[in-house]
C-alpha positions, 0 to 999 in steps of 0.5 A: 511505510507499510502499505496493505492492499486488499485484493477482491477474490484473494484470501491474502492481502498484498503488503509492501514497503514504499519510500513514498510519503502517505499523501503521495500514496493517498493521491495515487489511490484517490486518482485510481478510484476516480477513474484510472484503470490501475493503481501503480505504486513503487516499493522501497526496492524500486519495483513498481506494483500495479493493481487493477482498480476494479479488484482493489477491496481496501488500502491501508496506509501504515504510518511511517513510525518505525517498529520496535524490536526486542522484548523490552516492553514486556 
């Protein structure tokens, strides 16, 4: 699943692939915004991504649907 995180004062978003479910990501985001000092997520390679809560602009949680590859739909 793709997660896009907008960070304040940065022109680009952070995009990561994660094996976590959308509910797990939403729970982590809500906990961070409710008072934790950082949002902590794991990407699909096992790397830990930590973002200070005060810097979060937005979090977009993508669907678990696989992207189509090729030109078959044109």
